[in-house]
KOLMAR-456068 format. One line per 2 residues: their letters; for each residue x, y, z of N, C-alpha, C. Coordinates in Angstrom, 2 decimals. Layout:
a	X:Y:Z:X:Y:Z:X:Y:Z | ...
END
This chain:
ma	6.72:-0.71:-26.66:7.87:-1.61:-26.66:9.13:-0.79:-26.90 | 9.80:-0.40:-25.84:11.02:0.39:-25.94:12.24:-0.53:-25.96
eg	13.18:-0.24:-26.86:14.45:-0.96:-26.98:14.29:-2.47:-27.02 | 13.27:-2.98:-27.70:13.05:-4.42:-27.80:12.58:-5.04:-26.50
rk	11.93:-4.27:-25.66:11.47:-4.74:-24.35:9.96:-4.76:-24.33 | 9.38:-5.94:-24.11:7.93:-6.08:-24.04:7.55:-6.50:-22.62
ti	6.87:-5.63:-21.92:6.52:-5.89:-20.53:5.45:-6.98:-20.45 | 5.69:-7.95:-19.56:4.73:-9.02:-19.31:3.82:-8.64:-18.15
vq	4.44:-8.29:-17.02:3.69:-7.97:-15.82:4.52:-7.03:-14.95 | 3.84:-6.15:-14.21:4.51:-5.23:-13.29:3.94:-5.40:-11.89
nr	4.78:-5.14:-10.90:4.36:-5.19:-9.50:4.17:-3.75:-9.04 | 2.99:-3.19:-9.28:2.72:-1.79:-8.93:2.66:-1.59:-7.42
ka	2.25:-2.60:-6.71:2.13:-2.51:-5.26:3.50:-2.33:-4.59 | 4.56:-2.83:-5.23:5.90:-2.74:-4.65:6.33:-1.29:-4.49
rh	6.03:-0.45:-5.45:6.43:0.96:-5.36:5.64:1.68:-4.28 | 4.49:1.16:-3.92:3.69:1.74:-2.85:4.19:1.28:-1.49
dy	4.65:0.04:-1.39:5.03:-0.55:-0.11:6.51:-0.39:0.25 | 7.36:-0.04:-0.73:8.80:-0.01:-0.50:9.43:1.25:-1.07
fi	10.54:1.67:-0.45:11.43:2.66:-1.04:12.39:1.88:-1.93 | 12.46:2.20:-3.21:13.32:1.49:-4.14:14.71:2.14:-4.11
ee	15.71:1.39:-3.65:17.07:1.91:-3.55:17.82:1.73:-4.88 | 17.69:0.56:-5.48:18.45:0.23:-6.67:17.72:-0.88:-7.42
ti	17.87:-0.91:-8.75:17.27:-1.99:-9.53:18.37:-2.75:-10.26 | 18.09:-4.02:-10.53:19.04:-4.88:-11.23:18.26:-5.83:-12.13
ea	18.81:-6.16:-13.28:18.16:-7.06:-14.22:18.71:-8.47:-14.05 | 17.82:-9.44:-14.01:18.23:-10.84:-13.86:17.46:-11.71:-14.84
gi	18.10:-12.77:-15.29:17.41:-13.77:-16.07:16.65:-14.69:-15.12 | 15.78:-15.51:-15.68:15.02:-16.43:-14.83:15.01:-17.80:-15.50
el	15.13:-18.83:-14.68:15.14:-20.20:-15.17:13.70:-20.71:-15.20 | 13.19:-20.93:-16.39:11.82:-21.39:-16.55:11.80:-22.77:-17.16
ag	10.70:-23.47:-17.01:10.59:-24.82:-17.52:9.37:-24.94:-18.43 | 9.56:-25.60:-19.56:8.47:-26.01:-20.43:7.48:-24.94:-20.82
te	6.25:-25.13:-20.38:5.14:-24.31:-20.84:5.05:-22.96:-20.14 | 5.94:-22.69:-19.18:5.87:-21.41:-18.47:6.11:-20.23:-19.40
vk	7.00:-20.37:-20.36:7.28:-19.27:-21.30:6.06:-19.02:-22.18 | 5.39:-20.07:-22.61:4.19:-19.91:-23.42:3.10:-19.18:-22.64
sl	2.98:-19.51:-21.37:2.01:-18.84:-20.53:2.38:-17.37:-20.34 | 3.68:-17.09:-20.21:4.14:-15.70:-20.08:3.88:-14.89:-21.35
rl	4.00:-15.53:-22.50:3.72:-14.83:-23.76:2.26:-14.38:-23.82 | 1.39:-15.10:-23.11:-0.02:-14.72:-23.02:-0.27:-13.71:-21.90
gk	0.78:-13.38:-21.14:0.67:-12.40:-20.05:0.05:-12.95:-18.78 | 0.15:-14.24:-18.57:-0.49:-14.87:-17.42:0.49:-15.06:-16.26
an	0.80:-13.96:-15.58:1.69:-14.02:-14.42:1.25:-12.99:-13.40 | 1.67:-13.19:-12.15:1.32:-12.28:-11.07:2.52:-12.15:-10.13
lr	2.97:-10.91:-9.91:4.12:-10.63:-9.05:3.73:-10.07:-7.70 | 2.45:-9.96:-7.41:1.99:-9.19:-6.26:2.68:-9.54:-4.94
ds	2.71:-10.77:-4.52:3.28:-11.12:-3.21:4.63:-11.82:-3.35 | 5.35:-11.56:-4.43:6.60:-12.27:-4.65:7.77:-11.54:-4.00
ya	8.79:-12.31:-3.69:10.02:-11.78:-3.12:11.16:-12.73:-3.49 | 12.39:-12.26:-3.40:13.54:-13.08:-3.74:14.42:-13.25:-2.51
ii	15.03:-14.42:-2.41:15.96:-14.68:-1.32:17.25:-15.27:-1.90 | 18.32:-15.13:-1.13:19.60:-15.71:-1.52:19.85:-16.90:-0.60
kn	20.00:-18.08:-1.22:20.22:-19.31:-0.46:21.33:-20.10:-1.15 | 22.36:-20.46:-0.40:23.48:-21.25:-0.91:24.13:-20.62:-2.14
ge	24.25:-19.30:-2.15:24.90:-18.62:-3.26:24.06:-18.52:-4.52 | 22.77:-18.78:-4.43:21.87:-18.66:-5.58:20.68:-17.81:-5.17
vf	20.07:-17.15:-6.14:18.92:-16.29:-5.87:17.66:-17.00:-6.37 | 16.66:-17.10:-5.48:15.40:-17.74:-5.82:14.26:-16.76:-5.60
vh	13.26:-16.84:-6.46:12.08:-15.99:-6.30:10.92:-16.86:-5.83 | 10.27:-16.41:-4.76:9.14:-17.12:-4.16:7.87:-16.31:-4.41
gl	6.76:-16.99:-4.55:5.47:-16.32:-4.68:5.16:-15.79:-6.06 | 6.01:-16.06:-7.03:5.74:-15.65:-8.41:4.79:-16.66:-9.03
hi	3.60:-16.21:-9.40:2.58:-17.10:-9.92:2.55:-17.01:-11.44 | 2.83:-18.12:-12.10:2.70:-18.23:-13.56:1.60:-19.25:-13.81
sp	0.50:-18.78:-14.37:-0.66:-19.66:-14.58:-0.32:-20.80:-15.53 | -0.95:-21.97:-15.34:-0.71:-23.09:-16.25:-1.15:-22.74:-17.68
yn	-0.40:-23.22:-18.65:-0.70:-23.01:-20.06:-1.89:-23.90:-20.43 | -2.88:-23.32:-21.13:-4.11:-24.05:-21.45:-3.87:-25.31:-22.26
mg	-2.93:-25.26:-23.20:-2.69:-26.42:-24.07:-1.58:-27.32:-23.53 | -1.13:-27.07:-22.32:0.02:-27.80:-21.79:-0.29:-29.15:-21.21
nr	-1.53:-29.45:-20.94:-2.02:-30.68:-20.30:-1.06:-31.22:-19.24 | -0.49:-32.39:-19.40:0.33:-33.00:-18.35:1.73:-32.40:-18.25
fn	2.12:-31.53:-19.18:3.45:-30.93:-19.16:3.49:-29.64:-18.36 | 2.35:-29.21:-17.84:2.31:-27.99:-17.04:3.06:-28.18:-15.73
hd	3.53:-27.06:-15.19:4.26:-27.09:-13.93:3.44:-26.41:-12.84 | 3.87:-26.59:-11.60:3.22:-25.96:-10.46:3.29:-24.44:-10.62
pl	2.16:-23.74:-10.56:2.16:-22.28:-10.78:2.99:-21.50:-9.77 | 3.12:-22.00:-8.55:3.85:-21.27:-7.51:5.21:-21.87:-7.20
rv	5.75:-22.68:-8.08:7.05:-23.29:-7.77:8.13:-22.22:-7.64 | 9.14:-22.52:-6.86:10.24:-21.59:-6.64:11.11:-21.58:-7.89
kr	11.40:-20.38:-8.40:12.17:-20.26:-9.64:13.53:-19.62:-9.35 | 14.57:-20.09:-10.00:15.92:-19.59:-9.79:16.17:-18.39:-10.71
ll	16.80:-17.38:-10.17:17.18:-16.22:-10.95:18.64:-16.35:-11.36 | 18.96:-15.86:-12.53:20.30:-16.01:-13.09:21.05:-14.70:-12.98
lh	22.05:-14.68:-12.10:22.90:-13.51:-11.89:24.35:-13.97:-11.84 | 25.28:-13.04:-12.09:26.69:-13.35:-11.97:27.06:-13.48:-10.49
rh	28.08:-14.23:-10.22:28.52:-14.48:-8.84:28.82:-13.18:-8.11 | 29.51:-12.23:-8.76:29.85:-10.98:-8.08:28.60:-10.16:-7.77
ei	27.58:-10.25:-8.61:26.32:-9.55:-8.33:25.62:-10.17:-7.11 | 25.62:-11.48:-7.05:24.99:-12.17:-5.92:25.71:-11.83:-4.62
nr	27.04:-11.82:-4.65:27.81:-11.49:-3.45:27.54:-10.06:-2.99 | 27.46:-9.12:-3.93:27.19:-7.72:-3.59:25.78:-7.58:-2.99
ls	24.80:-8.23:-3.62:23.43:-8.17:-3.11:23.33:-8.79:-1.72 | 24.00:-9.91:-1.53:23.98:-10.58:-0.24:24.54:-9.68:0.85
gl	25.64:-9.00:0.56:26.23:-8.08:1.52:25.31:-6.93:1.85 | 24.67:-6.35:0.85:23.76:-5.23:1.08:22.55:-5.65:1.91
iq	22.04:-6.83:1.63:20.86:-7.32:2.36:21.21:-7.56:3.82 | 22.37:-8.14:4.08:22.75:-8.44:5.47:23.10:-7.18:6.25
rq	23.83:-6.24:5.62:24.28:-5.05:6.34:23.19:-4.00:6.51 | 22.43:-3.76:5.46:21.49:-2.65:5.48:20.04:-3.08:5.70
gl	19.77:-4.35:5.77:18.41:-4.82:6.02:17.46:-4.55:4.87 | 17.95:-4.65:3.65:17.11:-4.43:2.47:16.45:-5.73:2.04
al	15.44:-5.63:1.21:14.74:-6.80:0.68:14.90:-6.82:-0.84 | 14.85:-8.00:-1.43:14.87:-8.15:-2.88:13.44:-8.38:-3.36
ip	12.92:-7.43:-4.12:11.54:-7.48:-4.58:11.50:-7.43:-6.11 | 10.83:-8.37:-6.78:10.67:-8.27:-8.23:9.70:-7.14:-8.59
ls	10.14:-6.23:-9.46:9.30:-5.11:-9.88:8.54:-5.42:-11.16 | 9.19:-6.11:-12.10:8.52:-6.40:-13.36:9.18:-7.60:-14.04
my	8.44:-8.17:-14.98:8.96:-9.22:-15.86:8.73:-8.75:-17.28 | 9.70:-9.02:-18.14:9.58:-8.57:-19.52:10.41:-9.45:-20.44
fk	10.09:-9.37:-21.73:10.88:-10.05:-22.75:11.89:-9.06:-23.29 | 13.14:-9.48:-23.37:14.20:-8.65:-23.93:14.95:-9.52:-24.93
rg	14.81:-9.21:-26.20:15.41:-9.99:-27.28:15.05:-11.47:-27.18 | 13.78:-11.75:-26.85:13.27:-13.11:-26.81:13.50:-13.84:-25.50
lv	14.23:-13.23:-24.55:14.50:-13.87:-23.27:13.67:-13.21:-22.18 | 13.25:-14.00:-21.20:12.47:-13.45:-20.09:13.44:-12.90:-19.05
kv	13.22:-11.66:-18.67:14.04:-10.99:-17.66:13.16:-10.54:-16.51 | 13.77:-10.43:-15.32:13.08:-9.95:-14.13:13.83:-8.73:-13.63
el	13.11:-7.65:-13.37:13.73:-6.46:-12.79:13.58:-6.56:-11.27 | 14.71:-6.75:-10.59:14.74:-6.86:-9.14:15.06:-5.52:-8.53
al	14.51:-5.25:-7.36:14.79:-4.01:-6.65:15.33:-4.32:-5.27 | 16.37:-3.58:-4.89:16.79:-3.56:-3.49:15.91:-2.54:-2.83
ak	15.09:-2.96:-1.89:14.05:-2.08:-1.36:14.04:-2.10:0.15 | 13.61:-0.98:0.70:13.45:-0.85:2.15:11.96:-0.59:2.40
gk	11.38:-1.30:3.35:9.95:-1.20:3.62:9.52:0.16:4.11 | 8.35:0.60:3.68:7.78:1.88:4.12:6.93:1.65:5.36
kl	6.91:2.64:6.21:6.01:2.64:7.35:4.68:3.22:6.88 | 3.65:3.09:7.70:2.32:3.56:7.35:2.31:5.06:7.09
yd	3.06:5.83:7.91:3.06:7.28:7.72:3.77:7.67:6.43 | 4.74:6.87:5.98:5.40:7.14:4.70:4.41:6.95:3.55
kr	3.58:5.91:3.64:2.60:5.65:2.60:1.57:6.78:2.55 | 1.14:7.25:3.72:0.18:8.36:3.76:0.79:9.61:3.16
ed	2.06:9.85:3.44:2.75:11.02:2.91:2.82:10.98:1.39 | 3.12:9.79:0.83:3.16:9.64:-0.63:1.79:9.89:-1.26
ia	0.75:9.38:-0.61:-0.61:9.58:-1.13:-0.96:11.06:-1.10 | -0.59:11.75:-0.03:-0.87:13.19:0.08:-0.13:13.97:-1.01
kk	1.12:13.59:-1.31:1.89:14.26:-2.37:1.23:14.05:-3.73 | 0.80:12.82:-4.00:0.14:12.53:-5.27:-1.15:13.33:-5.42
da	-1.93:13.40:-4.34:-3.17:14.17:-4.38:-2.89:15.65:-4.62 | -1.87:16.19:-3.97:-1.51:17.60:-4.16:-1.08:17.86:-5.60
mr	-0.27:16.99:-6.16:0.18:17.15:-7.55:-1.00:17.05:-8.51 | -1.92:16.14:-8.26:-3.09:15.99:-9.10:-3.95:17.25:-9.05
ei	-4.10:17.82:-7.85:-4.87:19.06:-7.68:-4.21:20.22:-8.41 | -2.89:20.34:-8.31:-2.16:21.40:-9.01:-2.31:21.25:-10.51
dr	-2.16:20.04:-11.02:-2.31:19.81:-12.47:-3.71:20.15:-12.93 | -4.70:19.80:-12.13:-6.09:20.06:-12.51:-6.35:21.57:-12.56
rl	-5.84:22.29:-11.58:-6.05:23.75:-11.57:-5.31:24.44:-12.68 | -4.09:24.00:-12.99:-3.34:24.61:-14.08:-4.01:24.33:-15.42
kn	-4.63:23.17:-15.54:-5.31:22.79:-16.77:-6.52:23.71:-17.03 | -7.17:24.15:-15.97:-8.35:25.01:-16.10:-8.01:26.43:-16.52
y	-6.77:26.87:-16.29:-6.38:28.25:-16.65:-5.83:28.35:-18.01
END
């Protein structure tokens, strides 16, 4: 837990599928038992993405499991959730997405001073050969580390 930050969930697949250009921190609008479920670590960011619609940022595909003790107060696990950003941040992101063809991808969710935050990334999709190249680099580094460890 660095600087009062407790990680809930990370999207490890995003770093494999995208080149991360820039990251930004956003709040998220949650309802009722979703925060309790997040405190138990019951969330999945794997296929999630964010879009800008009518001057607001929404995250789609973010799965927050229903809280066990929530009974009828539970919400739909896949409901669209609004992200909280300043107007100038939304305008800047919107411009970058339209001009450069970038995507908004959630990288992680965490608690920061008791509030749930989402780390968003401006990302550009990788091609298959880029992914293979990254895997080859990781294998080479692992081999170098292993050989240096033996000496």
